[in-house]
C-alpha positions in Angstrom: 87.1 161.2 105.5 85.6 158.2 105.6 82.5 157.7 103.9 80.4 157.4 107.8 81.7 160.8 108.3 80.6 162.1 104.7 77.4 160.5 105.1 77.2 162.4 108.5 78.4 165.9 107.3 75.4 166.3 104.4 73.0 164.6 106.5 72.8 161.8 104.1 72.9 158.4 104.8 75.9 155.5 104.2 73.4 153.9 101.7 72.6 157.0 99.7 76.3 157.8 99.0 77.1 154.3 98.2 74.1 154.7 95.8 75.0 157.6 94.3 78.7 156.7 93.6 77.3 153.2 92.0 74.6 154.5 89.4 77.3 157.4 88.4 76.0 160.7 90.1 78.9 161.6 92.0 82.3 160.3 90.6 84.0 157.7 92.0 85.8 158.1 95.1 89.2 156.6 95.8 89.7 153.9 97.9 92.8 153.8 100.8 95.0 150.8 101.4 92.2 148.8 102.9 89.9 149.3 100.7 87.7 151.8 101.9 86.4 155.0 100.1 88.7 157.8 101.5 86.4 161.0 100.7 88.6 164.1 99.1 87.7 167.3 99.6 86.7 167.3 95.7 84.7 163.9 96.7 82.4 165.8 99.2 81.5 168.6 96.7 80.8 166.4 94.4 77.9 165.3 97.8 77.3 168.8 98.3 76.6 169.7 94.4 74.7 166.4 94.2 72.3 166.8 97.5 71.7 170.6 96.3 70.5 169.8 92.7 68.2 166.9 93.6 66.9 169.1 96.4 66.3 171.8 93.8 64.6 168.9 91.5 67.3 167.9 88.8 66.6 164.4 87.8 69.2 161.8 89.0 70.0 161.2 85.0 71.2 164.6 84.7 72.8 164.3 87.5 74.6 161.3 86.4 75.4 163.0 82.6 77.3 166.1 84.5 78.9 163.4 86.9 80.2 161.3 83.5 81.1 164.2 81.5 83.4 165.9 84.3 85.5 162.7 84.1 85.6 163.5 80.0 88.0 166.8 81.3 89.6 168.3 78.7 87.7 168.8 75.8 85.5 172.4 74.8 82.3 170.0 74.0 82.3 168.5 77.4 82.6 171.8 79.1 80.1 173.2 77.4 77.8 170.8 77.2 78.3 170.7 81.6 77.5 174.1 81.3 74.5 173.9 79.8 73.1 171.2 82.2 73.9 173.9 84.8 72.2 176.7 82.5 69.3 174.6 82.1 68.6 173.7 85.8 69.0 177.6 87.1 66.3 178.1 84.3 64.2 175.9 85.7 64.7 176.4 89.2 63.9 180.6 88.2 60.7 179.3 86.8 59.7 177.1 89.8 60.6 180.4 92.2 58.4 182.5 90.2 55.4 179.7 90.3 55.9 179.4 94.3 56.5 182.7 94.7 52.9 183.7 92.9 51.2 180.7 94.7 53.3 182.3 98.2 51.1 186.0 97.2 47.5 183.8 96.5 48.3 182.4 100.4 49.4 185.5 101.4 46.3 187.5 99.9 43.6 184.7 101.4 44.9 185.3 105.0 44.9 189.1 104.9 40.8 188.7 103.3 39.6 185.9 105.2 37.9 187.4 108.0 36.7 190.0 105.5 35.4 187.1 103.0 33.5 185.1 106.3 31.9 188.3 107.0 30.4 188.6 103.5 29.1 185.5 103.2 28.1 184.9 107.1 25.8 188.7 106.3 24.7 187.0 102.6 26.9 190.0 100.7 29.1 186.9 99.2 27.5 184.0 97.5 29.4 181.1 95.1 28.0 182.9 92.5 29.0 186.4 93.7 32.6 186.1 94.2 35.7 187.3 93.1 37.6 185.6 90.3 40.9 184.3 92.0 42.8 183.9 89.0 42.3 187.6 87.8 42.8 189.5 91.1 46.4 190.8 89.6 45.3 191.9 86.7 
């Protein structure tokens, strides 16, 4: 598959794919007889992985480290290092998801109680000094 089709497949620009390869986010892509990049299924998997991990917040530096380790295959310590990068990212993503879930619950609560709070403010039952402490609502 050529670079244009690979870029379209993952909704990335051709420049992004070139950048990913140049800086080492993905391993070097093979070339055909004319010198054009020829993407294999393995290359496409790397692009998919890189795009997914970047979307989840993994740094370019971590992706580069992961890709560089992949090119040193065969050593157990390399495989463990790669696995650790993925494990660390999973843990970080789980933390972010928990934070997002907390904020989602807060927004749902605010929407659910919005009309009641406005009515209480208008009736004078609630003032800026006499309101709930949102950070304590779960306790």
